[in-house]
PyMOL CGO cylinders between C-alpha atoms (Angstrom):
from pymol import cmd
from pymol.cgo import CYLINDER

trace = [
    CYLINDER, -14.50, -31.42, -16.44, -11.29, -29.73, -17.58, 0.3, 1, 1, 1, 1, 1, 1,
    CYLINDER, -11.29, -29.73, -17.58, -8.08, -29.87, -15.56, 0.3, 1, 1, 1, 1, 1, 1,
    CYLINDER, -8.08, -29.87, -15.56, -8.26, -26.07, -15.20, 0.3, 1, 1, 1, 1, 1, 1,
    CYLINDER, -8.26, -26.07, -15.20, -11.69, -26.38, -13.58, 0.3, 1, 1, 1, 1, 1, 1,
    CYLINDER, -11.69, -26.38, -13.58, -10.44, -29.03, -11.18, 0.3, 1, 1, 1, 1, 1, 1,
    CYLINDER, -10.44, -29.03, -11.18, -7.48, -26.89, -10.20, 0.3, 1, 1, 1, 1, 1, 1,
    CYLINDER, -7.48, -26.89, -10.20, -9.76, -23.92, -9.58, 0.3, 1, 1, 1, 1, 1, 1,
    CYLINDER, -9.76, -23.92, -9.58, -12.07, -26.00, -7.38, 0.3, 1, 1, 1, 1, 1, 1,
    CYLINDER, -12.07, -26.00, -7.38, -9.11, -27.34, -5.39, 0.3, 1, 1, 1, 1, 1, 1,
    CYLINDER, -9.11, -27.34, -5.39, -7.79, -23.83, -4.75, 0.3, 1, 1, 1, 1, 1, 1,
    CYLINDER, -7.79, -23.83, -4.75, -11.11, -22.18, -3.99, 0.3, 1, 1, 1, 1, 1, 1,
    CYLINDER, -11.11, -22.18, -3.99, -11.41, -21.21, -0.36, 0.3, 1, 1, 1, 1, 1, 1,
    CYLINDER, -11.41, -21.21, -0.36, -8.02, -22.65, 0.59, 0.3, 1, 1, 1, 1, 1, 1,
    CYLINDER, -8.02, -22.65, 0.59, -5.73, -20.14, 2.34, 0.3, 1, 1, 1, 1, 1, 1,
    CYLINDER, -5.73, -20.14, 2.34, -2.53, -19.37, 0.47, 0.3, 1, 1, 1, 1, 1, 1,
    CYLINDER, -2.53, -19.37, 0.47, 0.45, -20.78, 2.35, 0.3, 1, 1, 1, 1, 1, 1,
    CYLINDER, 0.45, -20.78, 2.35, 2.77, -17.84, 1.88, 0.3, 1, 1, 1, 1, 1, 1,
    CYLINDER, 2.77, -17.84, 1.88, 4.60, -15.53, -0.54, 0.3, 1, 1, 1, 1, 1, 1,
    CYLINDER, 4.60, -15.53, -0.54, 5.82, -18.27, -2.88, 0.3, 1, 1, 1, 1, 1, 1,
    CYLINDER, 5.82, -18.27, -2.88, 2.33, -19.60, -3.57, 0.3, 1, 1, 1, 1, 1, 1,
    CYLINDER, 2.33, -19.60, -3.57, 0.93, -16.12, -4.13, 0.3, 1, 1, 1, 1, 1, 1,
    CYLINDER, 0.93, -16.12, -4.13, 3.82, -15.21, -6.41, 0.3, 1, 1, 1, 1, 1, 1,
    CYLINDER, 3.82, -15.21, -6.41, 3.20, -18.28, -8.53, 0.3, 1, 1, 1, 1, 1, 1,
    CYLINDER, 3.20, -18.28, -8.53, -0.52, -17.56, -8.75, 0.3, 1, 1, 1, 1, 1, 1,
    CYLINDER, -0.52, -17.56, -8.75, -0.10, -13.83, -9.49, 0.3, 1, 1, 1, 1, 1, 1,
    CYLINDER, -0.10, -13.83, -9.49, 2.78, -14.27, -11.92, 0.3, 1, 1, 1, 1, 1, 1,
    CYLINDER, 2.78, -14.27, -11.92, 4.58, -11.42, -10.17, 0.3, 1, 1, 1, 1, 1, 1,
    CYLINDER, 4.58, -11.42, -10.17, 8.20, -10.33, -10.60, 0.3, 1, 1, 1, 1, 1, 1,
    CYLINDER, 8.20, -10.33, -10.60, 10.00, -9.93, -7.27, 0.3, 1, 1, 1, 1, 1, 1,
    CYLINDER, 10.00, -9.93, -7.27, 11.74, -6.66, -6.31, 0.3, 1, 1, 1, 1, 1, 1,
    CYLINDER, 11.74, -6.66, -6.31, 13.38, -5.53, -3.08, 0.3, 1, 1, 1, 1, 1, 1,
    CYLINDER, 13.38, -5.53, -3.08, 12.38, -2.03, -2.01, 0.3, 1, 1, 1, 1, 1, 1,
    CYLINDER, 12.38, -2.03, -2.01, 14.49, -0.55, 0.79, 0.3, 1, 1, 1, 1, 1, 1,
    CYLINDER, 14.49, -0.55, 0.79, 12.34, 2.22, 2.19, 0.3, 1, 1, 1, 1, 1, 1,
    CYLINDER, 12.34, 2.22, 2.19, 14.03, 5.47, 3.23, 0.3, 1, 1, 1, 1, 1, 1,
    CYLINDER, 14.03, 5.47, 3.23, 17.41, 4.40, 4.69, 0.3, 1, 1, 1, 1, 1, 1,
    CYLINDER, 17.41, 4.40, 4.69, 18.30, 8.03, 5.32, 0.3, 1, 1, 1, 1, 1, 1,
    CYLINDER, 18.30, 8.03, 5.32, 20.22, 10.04, 7.89, 0.3, 1, 1, 1, 1, 1, 1,
    CYLINDER, 20.22, 10.04, 7.89, 17.04, 11.59, 9.27, 0.3, 1, 1, 1, 1, 1, 1,
    CYLINDER, 17.04, 11.59, 9.27, 15.86, 8.15, 10.41, 0.3, 1, 1, 1, 1, 1, 1,
    CYLINDER, 15.86, 8.15, 10.41, 19.26, 6.65, 11.29, 0.3, 1, 1, 1, 1, 1, 1,
    CYLINDER, 19.26, 6.65, 11.29, 21.05, 9.38, 13.25, 0.3, 1, 1, 1, 1, 1, 1,
    CYLINDER, 21.05, 9.38, 13.25, 20.38, 8.80, 16.97, 0.3, 1, 1, 1, 1, 1, 1,
    CYLINDER, 20.38, 8.80, 16.97, 20.32, 12.59, 17.45, 0.3, 1, 1, 1, 1, 1, 1,
    CYLINDER, 20.32, 12.59, 17.45, 17.48, 13.02, 14.93, 0.3, 1, 1, 1, 1, 1, 1,
    CYLINDER, 17.48, 13.02, 14.93, 13.97, 13.63, 16.24, 0.3, 1, 1, 1, 1, 1, 1,
    CYLINDER, 13.97, 13.63, 16.24, 12.80, 10.92, 13.82, 0.3, 1, 1, 1, 1, 1, 1,
    CYLINDER, 12.80, 10.92, 13.82, 15.44, 8.33, 14.64, 0.3, 1, 1, 1, 1, 1, 1,
    CYLINDER, 15.44, 8.33, 14.64, 14.37, 4.68, 14.49, 0.3, 1, 1, 1, 1, 1, 1,
    CYLINDER, 14.37, 4.68, 14.49, 16.06, 3.23, 17.59, 0.3, 1, 1, 1, 1, 1, 1,
    CYLINDER, 16.06, 3.23, 17.59, 16.78, -0.15, 16.00, 0.3, 1, 1, 1, 1, 1, 1,
    CYLINDER, 16.78, -0.15, 16.00, 18.02, 1.18, 12.66, 0.3, 1, 1, 1, 1, 1, 1,
    CYLINDER, 18.02, 1.18, 12.66, 21.49, -0.31, 13.13, 0.3, 1, 1, 1, 1, 1, 1,
    CYLINDER, 21.49, -0.31, 13.13, 19.99, -3.75, 13.70, 0.3, 1, 1, 1, 1, 1, 1,
    CYLINDER, 19.99, -3.75, 13.70, 18.42, -3.86, 10.24, 0.3, 1, 1, 1, 1, 1, 1,
    CYLINDER, 18.42, -3.86, 10.24, 21.61, -2.98, 8.35, 0.3, 1, 1, 1, 1, 1, 1,
    CYLINDER, 21.61, -2.98, 8.35, 22.78, -6.59, 8.04, 0.3, 1, 1, 1, 1, 1, 1,
    CYLINDER, 22.78, -6.59, 8.04, 19.40, -8.10, 7.09, 0.3, 1, 1, 1, 1, 1, 1,
    CYLINDER, 19.40, -8.10, 7.09, 19.00, -5.42, 4.42, 0.3, 1, 1, 1, 1, 1, 1,
    CYLINDER, 19.00, -5.42, 4.42, 22.49, -6.14, 3.12, 0.3, 1, 1, 1, 1, 1, 1,
    CYLINDER, 22.49, -6.14, 3.12, 21.70, -9.86, 2.87, 0.3, 1, 1, 1, 1, 1, 1,
    CYLINDER, 21.70, -9.86, 2.87, 18.49, -9.16, 0.99, 0.3, 1, 1, 1, 1, 1, 1,
    CYLINDER, 18.49, -9.16, 0.99, 20.16, -6.74, -1.41, 0.3, 1, 1, 1, 1, 1, 1,
    CYLINDER, 20.16, -6.74, -1.41, 22.89, -9.27, -2.17, 0.3, 1, 1, 1, 1, 1, 1,
    CYLINDER, 22.89, -9.27, -2.17, 20.25, -11.85, -3.04, 0.3, 1, 1, 1, 1, 1, 1,
    CYLINDER, 20.25, -11.85, -3.04, 18.21, -9.50, -5.24, 0.3, 1, 1, 1, 1, 1, 1,
    CYLINDER, 18.21, -9.50, -5.24, 21.11, -8.25, -7.34, 0.3, 1, 1, 1, 1, 1, 1,
    CYLINDER, 21.11, -8.25, -7.34, 19.85, -5.71, -9.90, 0.3, 1, 1, 1, 1, 1, 1,
    CYLINDER, 19.85, -5.71, -9.90, 16.29, -5.90, -8.56, 0.3, 1, 1, 1, 1, 1, 1,
    CYLINDER, 16.29, -5.90, -8.56, 16.83, -3.44, -5.71, 0.3, 1, 1, 1, 1, 1, 1,
    CYLINDER, 16.83, -3.44, -5.71, 15.15, -0.05, -5.39, 0.3, 1, 1, 1, 1, 1, 1,
    CYLINDER, 15.15, -0.05, -5.39, 16.08, 2.41, -2.64, 0.3, 1, 1, 1, 1, 1, 1,
    CYLINDER, 16.08, 2.41, -2.64, 13.60, 5.14, -1.77, 0.3, 1, 1, 1, 1, 1, 1,
    CYLINDER, 13.60, 5.14, -1.77, 14.04, 8.55, -0.18, 0.3, 1, 1, 1, 1, 1, 1,
    CYLINDER, 14.04, 8.55, -0.18, 11.52, 10.74, 1.57, 0.3, 1, 1, 1, 1, 1, 1,
    CYLINDER, 11.52, 10.74, 1.57, 11.82, 14.45, 0.82, 0.3, 1, 1, 1, 1, 1, 1,
    CYLINDER, 11.82, 14.45, 0.82, 9.48, 17.26, 1.92, 0.3, 1, 1, 1, 1, 1, 1,
    CYLINDER, 9.48, 17.26, 1.92, 6.94, 18.51, -0.61, 0.3, 1, 1, 1, 1, 1, 1,
    CYLINDER, 6.94, 18.51, -0.61, 7.94, 21.82, -2.16, 0.3, 1, 1, 1, 1, 1, 1,
    CYLINDER, 7.94, 21.82, -2.16, 4.43, 23.20, -1.81, 0.3, 1, 1, 1, 1, 1, 1,
    CYLINDER, 4.43, 23.20, -1.81, 2.73, 22.55, 1.50, 0.3, 1, 1, 1, 1, 1, 1,
    CYLINDER, 2.73, 22.55, 1.50, -1.02, 22.11, 1.06, 0.3, 1, 1, 1, 1, 1, 1,
    CYLINDER, -1.02, 22.11, 1.06, -3.82, 20.91, 3.27, 0.3, 1, 1, 1, 1, 1, 1,
    CYLINDER, -3.82, 20.91, 3.27, -2.70, 18.80, 6.22, 0.3, 1, 1, 1, 1, 1, 1,
    CYLINDER, -2.70, 18.80, 6.22, 0.96, 19.17, 5.25, 0.3, 1, 1, 1, 1, 1, 1,
    CYLINDER, 0.96, 19.17, 5.25, 0.77, 22.77, 6.53, 0.3, 1, 1, 1, 1, 1, 1,
    CYLINDER, 0.77, 22.77, 6.53, 0.17, 21.89, 10.21, 0.3, 1, 1, 1, 1, 1, 1,
    CYLINDER, 0.17, 21.89, 10.21, 2.40, 18.85, 9.82, 0.3, 1, 1, 1, 1, 1, 1,
    CYLINDER, 2.40, 18.85, 9.82, 5.43, 20.97, 9.02, 0.3, 1, 1, 1, 1, 1, 1,
    CYLINDER, 5.43, 20.97, 9.02, 4.43, 23.52, 11.63, 0.3, 1, 1, 1, 1, 1, 1,
    CYLINDER, 4.43, 23.52, 11.63, 4.87, 20.69, 14.11, 0.3, 1, 1, 1, 1, 1, 1,
    CYLINDER, 4.87, 20.69, 14.11, 7.99, 19.17, 12.48, 0.3, 1, 1, 1, 1, 1, 1,
    CYLINDER, 7.99, 19.17, 12.48, 9.69, 22.32, 11.20, 0.3, 1, 1, 1, 1, 1, 1,
    CYLINDER, 9.69, 22.32, 11.20, 13.16, 20.75, 11.56, 0.3, 1, 1, 1, 1, 1, 1,
    CYLINDER, 13.16, 20.75, 11.56, 12.38, 18.47, 8.59, 0.3, 1, 1, 1, 1, 1, 1,
    CYLINDER, 12.38, 18.47, 8.59, 11.27, 21.28, 6.28, 0.3, 1, 1, 1, 1, 1, 1,
    CYLINDER, 11.27, 21.28, 6.28, 14.54, 21.44, 4.36, 0.3, 1, 1, 1, 1, 1, 1,
    CYLINDER, 14.54, 21.44, 4.36, 15.60, 21.35, 0.69, 0.3, 1, 1, 1, 1, 1, 1,
    CYLINDER, 15.60, 21.35, 0.69, 15.68, 17.85, -0.88, 0.3, 1, 1, 1, 1, 1, 1,
    CYLINDER, 15.68, 17.85, -0.88, 19.51, 17.93, -1.01, 0.3, 1, 1, 1, 1, 1, 1,
    CYLINDER, 19.51, 17.93, -1.01, 19.83, 18.63, 2.72, 0.3, 1, 1, 1, 1, 1, 1,
    CYLINDER, 19.83, 18.63, 2.72, 22.14, 16.17, 4.48, 0.3, 1, 1, 1, 1, 1, 1,
    CYLINDER, 22.14, 16.17, 4.48, 19.25, 14.85, 6.59, 0.3, 1, 1, 1, 1, 1, 1,
    CYLINDER, 19.25, 14.85, 6.59, 17.84, 13.21, 3.47, 0.3, 1, 1, 1, 1, 1, 1,
    CYLINDER, 17.84, 13.21, 3.47, 21.11, 11.59, 2.36, 0.3, 1, 1, 1, 1, 1, 1,
    CYLINDER, 21.11, 11.59, 2.36, 21.26, 7.82, 2.22, 0.3, 1, 1, 1, 1, 1, 1,
    CYLINDER, 21.26, 7.82, 2.22, 23.28, 6.36, 5.06, 0.3, 1, 1, 1, 1, 1, 1,
    CYLINDER, 23.28, 6.36, 5.06, 26.68, 5.00, 3.93, 0.3, 1, 1, 1, 1, 1, 1,
    CYLINDER, 26.68, 5.00, 3.93, 25.53, 1.40, 4.34, 0.3, 1, 1, 1, 1, 1, 1,
    CYLINDER, 25.53, 1.40, 4.34, 22.63, 2.02, 1.96, 0.3, 1, 1, 1, 1, 1, 1,
    CYLINDER, 22.63, 2.02, 1.96, 24.78, 3.83, -0.58, 0.3, 1, 1, 1, 1, 1, 1,
    CYLINDER, 24.78, 3.83, -0.58, 27.20, 0.90, -0.46, 0.3, 1, 1, 1, 1, 1, 1,
    CYLINDER, 27.20, 0.90, -0.46, 24.46, -1.45, -1.68, 0.3, 1, 1, 1, 1, 1, 1,
    CYLINDER, 24.46, -1.45, -1.68, 25.05, -0.09, -5.18, 0.3, 1, 1, 1, 1, 1, 1,
    CYLINDER, 25.05, -0.09, -5.18, 21.36, -0.19, -6.10, 0.3, 1, 1, 1, 1, 1, 1,
    CYLINDER, 21.36, -0.19, -6.10, 20.63, 0.67, -9.72, 0.3, 1, 1, 1, 1, 1, 1,
    CYLINDER, 20.63, 0.67, -9.72, 17.42, 2.47, -8.85, 0.3, 1, 1, 1, 1, 1, 1,
    CYLINDER, 17.42, 2.47, -8.85, 16.64, 5.28, -6.41, 0.3, 1, 1, 1, 1, 1, 1,
    CYLINDER, 16.64, 5.28, -6.41, 13.22, 6.88, -6.07, 0.3, 1, 1, 1, 1, 1, 1,
    CYLINDER, 13.22, 6.88, -6.07, 12.57, 10.11, -4.17, 0.3, 1, 1, 1, 1, 1, 1,
    CYLINDER, 12.57, 10.11, -4.17, 9.00, 11.04, -3.23, 0.3, 1, 1, 1, 1, 1, 1,
    CYLINDER, 9.00, 11.04, -3.23, 7.42, 13.80, -1.11, 0.3, 1, 1, 1, 1, 1, 1,
    CYLINDER, 7.42, 13.80, -1.11, 4.99, 11.28, 0.36, 0.3, 1, 1, 1, 1, 1, 1,
    CYLINDER, 4.99, 11.28, 0.36, 5.18, 8.65, 3.07, 0.3, 1, 1, 1, 1, 1, 1,
    CYLINDER, 5.18, 8.65, 3.07, 4.07, 5.96, 0.65, 0.3, 1, 1, 1, 1, 1, 1,
    CYLINDER, 4.07, 5.96, 0.65, 6.50, 5.25, -2.17, 0.3, 1, 1, 1, 1, 1, 1,
    CYLINDER, 6.50, 5.25, -2.17, 4.13, 3.31, -4.41, 0.3, 1, 1, 1, 1, 1, 1,
    CYLINDER, 4.13, 3.31, -4.41, 3.65, 5.65, -7.35, 0.3, 1, 1, 1, 1, 1, 1,
    CYLINDER, 3.65, 5.65, -7.35, 4.53, 6.26, -10.97, 0.3, 1, 1, 1, 1, 1, 1,
    CYLINDER, 4.53, 6.26, -10.97, 8.29, 6.29, -10.39, 0.3, 1, 1, 1, 1, 1, 1,
    CYLINDER, 8.29, 6.29, -10.39, 8.37, 2.96, -8.60, 0.3, 1, 1, 1, 1, 1, 1,
    CYLINDER, 8.37, 2.96, -8.60, 5.87, 1.36, -10.97, 0.3, 1, 1, 1, 1, 1, 1,
    CYLINDER, 5.87, 1.36, -10.97, 8.00, 2.41, -13.94, 0.3, 1, 1, 1, 1, 1, 1,
    CYLINDER, 8.00, 2.41, -13.94, 10.80, 0.28, -12.51, 0.3, 1, 1, 1, 1, 1, 1,
    CYLINDER, 10.80, 0.28, -12.51, 8.91, -2.71, -11.11, 0.3, 1, 1, 1, 1, 1, 1,
    CYLINDER, 8.91, -2.71, -11.11, 5.89, -2.85, -13.38, 0.3, 1, 1, 1, 1, 1, 1,
    CYLINDER, 5.89, -2.85, -13.38, 2.28, -2.34, -12.24, 0.3, 1, 1, 1, 1, 1, 1,
    CYLINDER, 2.28, -2.34, -12.24, 1.74, -5.61, -10.35, 0.3, 1, 1, 1, 1, 1, 1,
    CYLINDER, 1.74, -5.61, -10.35, 5.10, -6.78, -8.99, 0.3, 1, 1, 1, 1, 1, 1,
    CYLINDER, 5.10, -6.78, -8.99, 5.96, -8.73, -5.86, 0.3, 1, 1, 1, 1, 1, 1,
    CYLINDER, 5.96, -8.73, -5.86, 7.48, -6.09, -3.59, 0.3, 1, 1, 1, 1, 1, 1,
    CYLINDER, 7.48, -6.09, -3.59, 9.65, -7.24, -0.71, 0.3, 1, 1, 1, 1, 1, 1,
    CYLINDER, 9.65, -7.24, -0.71, 9.77, -4.31, 1.70, 0.3, 1, 1, 1, 1, 1, 1,
    CYLINDER, 9.77, -4.31, 1.70, 12.52, -3.44, 4.17, 0.3, 1, 1, 1, 1, 1, 1,
    CYLINDER, 12.52, -3.44, 4.17, 13.55, -0.17, 5.81, 0.3, 1, 1, 1, 1, 1, 1,
    CYLINDER, 13.55, -0.17, 5.81, 11.96, 2.51, 7.96, 0.3, 1, 1, 1, 1, 1, 1,
    CYLINDER, 11.96, 2.51, 7.96, 9.74, 3.31, 9.56, 0.3, 1, 1, 1, 1, 1, 1,
    CYLINDER, 9.74, 3.31, 9.56, 7.56, 0.25, 9.81, 0.3, 1, 1, 1, 1, 1, 1,
    CYLINDER, 7.56, 0.25, 9.81, 4.72, 2.30, 11.26, 0.3, 1, 1, 1, 1, 1, 1,
    CYLINDER, 4.72, 2.30, 11.26, 4.93, 5.10, 8.70, 0.3, 1, 1, 1, 1, 1, 1,
    CYLINDER, 4.93, 5.10, 8.70, 6.60, 4.85, 5.30, 0.3, 1, 1, 1, 1, 1, 1,
    CYLINDER, 6.60, 4.85, 5.30, 6.70, 1.03, 5.12, 0.3, 1, 1, 1, 1, 1, 1,
    CYLINDER, 6.70, 1.03, 5.12, 3.01, 0.49, 5.84, 0.3, 1, 1, 1, 1, 1, 1,
    CYLINDER, 3.01, 0.49, 5.84, 2.14, 3.55, 3.72, 0.3, 1, 1, 1, 1, 1, 1,
    CYLINDER, 2.14, 3.55, 3.72, 3.93, 1.92, 0.80, 0.3, 1, 1, 1, 1, 1, 1,
    CYLINDER, 3.93, 1.92, 0.80, 2.52, -1.55, 1.34, 0.3, 1, 1, 1, 1, 1, 1,
    CYLINDER, 2.52, -1.55, 1.34, -1.20, -0.83, 1.47, 0.3, 1, 1, 1, 1, 1, 1,
    CYLINDER, -1.20, -0.83, 1.47, -1.56, 1.29, -1.71, 0.3, 1, 1, 1, 1, 1, 1,
    CYLINDER, -1.56, 1.29, -1.71, 0.56, -1.30, -3.54, 0.3, 1, 1, 1, 1, 1, 1,
    CYLINDER, 0.56, -1.30, -3.54, -1.75, -4.19, -2.71, 0.3, 1, 1, 1, 1, 1, 1,
    CYLINDER, -1.75, -4.19, -2.71, -4.79, -2.08, -3.57, 0.3, 1, 1, 1, 1, 1, 1,
    CYLINDER, -4.79, -2.08, -3.57, -3.27, -1.69, -7.04, 0.3, 1, 1, 1, 1, 1, 1,
    CYLINDER, -3.27, -1.69, -7.04, -2.78, -5.47, -7.38, 0.3, 1, 1, 1, 1, 1, 1,
    CYLINDER, -2.78, -5.47, -7.38, 0.84, -5.78, -6.31, 0.3, 1, 1, 1, 1, 1, 1,
    CYLINDER, 0.84, -5.78, -6.31, 1.91, -8.58, -3.98, 0.3, 1, 1, 1, 1, 1, 1,
    CYLINDER, 1.91, -8.58, -3.98, 3.80, -7.45, -0.87, 0.3, 1, 1, 1, 1, 1, 1,
    CYLINDER, 3.80, -7.45, -0.87, 6.07, -9.29, 1.51, 0.3, 1, 1, 1, 1, 1, 1,
    CYLINDER, 6.07, -9.29, 1.51, 7.40, -7.40, 4.53, 0.3, 1, 1, 1, 1, 1, 1,
    CYLINDER, 7.40, -7.40, 4.53, 10.70, -8.63, 5.97, 0.3, 1, 1, 1, 1, 1, 1,
    CYLINDER, 10.70, -8.63, 5.97, 9.95, -7.98, 9.63, 0.3, 1, 1, 1, 1, 1, 1,
    CYLINDER, 9.95, -7.98, 9.63, 13.53, -8.09, 10.93, 0.3, 1, 1, 1, 1, 1, 1,
    CYLINDER, 13.53, -8.09, 10.93, 14.73, -5.86, 8.09, 0.3, 1, 1, 1, 1, 1, 1,
    CYLINDER, 14.73, -5.86, 8.09, 12.35, -3.08, 9.16, 0.3, 1, 1, 1, 1, 1, 1,
    CYLINDER, 12.35, -3.08, 9.16, 12.61, -0.70, 12.09, 0.3, 1, 1, 1, 1, 1, 1,
    CYLINDER, 12.61, -0.70, 12.09, 9.84, 1.34, 13.67, 0.3, 1, 1, 1, 1, 1, 1,
    CYLINDER, 9.84, 1.34, 13.67, 9.64, 4.56, 15.61, 0.3, 1, 1, 1, 1, 1, 1,
    CYLINDER, 9.64, 4.56, 15.61, 9.69, 2.32, 18.67, 0.3, 1, 1, 1, 1, 1, 1,
    CYLINDER, 9.69, 2.32, 18.67, 9.23, -1.38, 19.38, 0.3, 1, 1, 1, 1, 1, 1,
    CYLINDER, 9.23, -1.38, 19.38, 5.51, -1.12, 20.16, 0.3, 1, 1, 1, 1, 1, 1,
    CYLINDER, 5.51, -1.12, 20.16, 4.68, 0.84, 17.02, 0.3, 1, 1, 1, 1, 1, 1,
    CYLINDER, 4.68, 0.84, 17.02, 6.82, -1.50, 14.92, 0.3, 1, 1, 1, 1, 1, 1,
    CYLINDER, 6.82, -1.50, 14.92, 4.86, -4.52, 16.14, 0.3, 1, 1, 1, 1, 1, 1,
    CYLINDER, 4.86, -4.52, 16.14, 1.50, -2.79, 15.81, 0.3, 1, 1, 1, 1, 1, 1,
    CYLINDER, 1.50, -2.79, 15.81, 2.27, -1.97, 12.18, 0.3, 1, 1, 1, 1, 1, 1,
    CYLINDER, 2.27, -1.97, 12.18, 3.38, -5.55, 11.47, 0.3, 1, 1, 1, 1, 1, 1,
    CYLINDER, 3.38, -5.55, 11.47, 0.21, -6.88, 13.09, 0.3, 1, 1, 1, 1, 1, 1,
    CYLINDER, 0.21, -6.88, 13.09, -1.96, -4.55, 11.01, 0.3, 1, 1, 1, 1, 1, 1,
    CYLINDER, -1.96, -4.55, 11.01, -0.24, -5.52, 7.77, 0.3, 1, 1, 1, 1, 1, 1,
    CYLINDER, -0.24, -5.52, 7.77, -0.54, -9.19, 8.67, 0.3, 1, 1, 1, 1, 1, 1,
    CYLINDER, -0.54, -9.19, 8.67, -4.31, -8.82, 8.37, 0.3, 1, 1, 1, 1, 1, 1,
    CYLINDER, -4.31, -8.82, 8.37, -4.01, -8.38, 4.60, 0.3, 1, 1, 1, 1, 1, 1,
    CYLINDER, -4.01, -8.38, 4.60, -3.01, -11.93, 3.66, 0.3, 1, 1, 1, 1, 1, 1,
    CYLINDER, -3.01, -11.93, 3.66, -2.82, -13.31, 1.04, 0.3, 1, 1, 1, 1, 1, 1,
    CYLINDER, -2.82, -13.31, 1.04, -1.96, -10.04, -0.71, 0.3, 1, 1, 1, 1, 1, 1,
    CYLINDER, -1.96, -10.04, -0.71, 0.55, -9.23, 2.02, 0.3, 1, 1, 1, 1, 1, 1,
    CYLINDER, 0.55, -9.23, 2.02, 2.61, -11.54, 4.21, 0.3, 1, 1, 1, 1, 1, 1,
    CYLINDER, 2.61, -11.54, 4.21, 4.93, -10.59, 7.08, 0.3, 1, 1, 1, 1, 1, 1,
    CYLINDER, 4.93, -10.59, 7.08, 7.91, -12.96, 7.22, 0.3, 1, 1, 1, 1, 1, 1,
    CYLINDER, 7.91, -12.96, 7.22, 11.56, -12.97, 8.27, 0.3, 1, 1, 1, 1, 1, 1,
    CYLINDER, 11.56, -12.97, 8.27, 14.60, -12.21, 6.15, 0.3, 1, 1, 1, 1, 1, 1,
    CYLINDER, 14.60, -12.21, 6.15, 15.51, -15.90, 6.26, 0.3, 1, 1, 1, 1, 1, 1,
    CYLINDER, 15.51, -15.90, 6.26, 12.10, -16.80, 4.84, 0.3, 1, 1, 1, 1, 1, 1,
    CYLINDER, 12.10, -16.80, 4.84, 12.50, -14.28, 2.03, 0.3, 1, 1, 1, 1, 1, 1,
    CYLINDER, 12.50, -14.28, 2.03, 15.92, -15.68, 1.17, 0.3, 1, 1, 1, 1, 1, 1,
    CYLINDER, 15.92, -15.68, 1.17, 14.45, -19.19, 1.15, 0.3, 1, 1, 1, 1, 1, 1,
    CYLINDER, 14.45, -19.19, 1.15, 12.24, -18.16, -1.79, 0.3, 1, 1, 1, 1, 1, 1,
    CYLINDER, 12.24, -18.16, -1.79, 15.35, -18.25, -3.96, 0.3, 1, 1, 1, 1, 1, 1,
    CYLINDER, 15.35, -18.25, -3.96, 16.78, -15.63, -6.26, 0.3, 1, 1, 1, 1, 1, 1,
    CYLINDER, 16.78, -15.63, -6.26, 14.37, -13.45, -8.26, 0.3, 1, 1, 1, 1, 1, 1,
    CYLINDER, 14.37, -13.45, -8.26, 14.49, -13.50, -12.03, 0.3, 1, 1, 1, 1, 1, 1,
    CYLINDER, 14.49, -13.50, -12.03, 17.09, -11.25, -13.60, 0.3, 1, 1, 1, 1, 1, 1,
    CYLINDER, 17.09, -11.25, -13.60, 15.90, -7.75, -14.45, 0.3, 1, 1, 1, 1, 1, 1,
]
cmd.load_cgo(trace, "trace")
């Protein structure tokens, strides 16, 4: 029996222990994706404010420092043409139906200060698409941080793993629409192991630095 066959038999049916083991098995390149750190989600006066946004600023900064050039920041902008369910959506949330360059969609100063080489703007909650894939490759290891855990973060994570990407969510570097919804989203994403693991910022940093871009 070949050594490859033995290794396969040893791994078969054994739960993966965490992001590092999956990364090694998948051969994935690690990228930090900071989801939508924008005024519309950070300003306490905004109808879409994430109450704990300020608490994730430092964990995100630590992650970005560790990832160097492998940082992508995303922005949500409204679709120019409203079709299907987007029509009643913007009837309900008319305040957000603004041009893409409206100040509500600006990055917060702390996010701009990260100096990320890559920024992706999408008119969809999920940011996994052609723009992001062109930067990270089709099957990367995405480490997700940002807002909102229960909307744009989970909407980015699930399509990515369906496409074969590995996802790690840094729980304390994400903020939800409220504490309950934040935890519910984390719990739901935690069901997708081993393609997706929910860990802390400290655990992400313990993986070591990603390869240079």
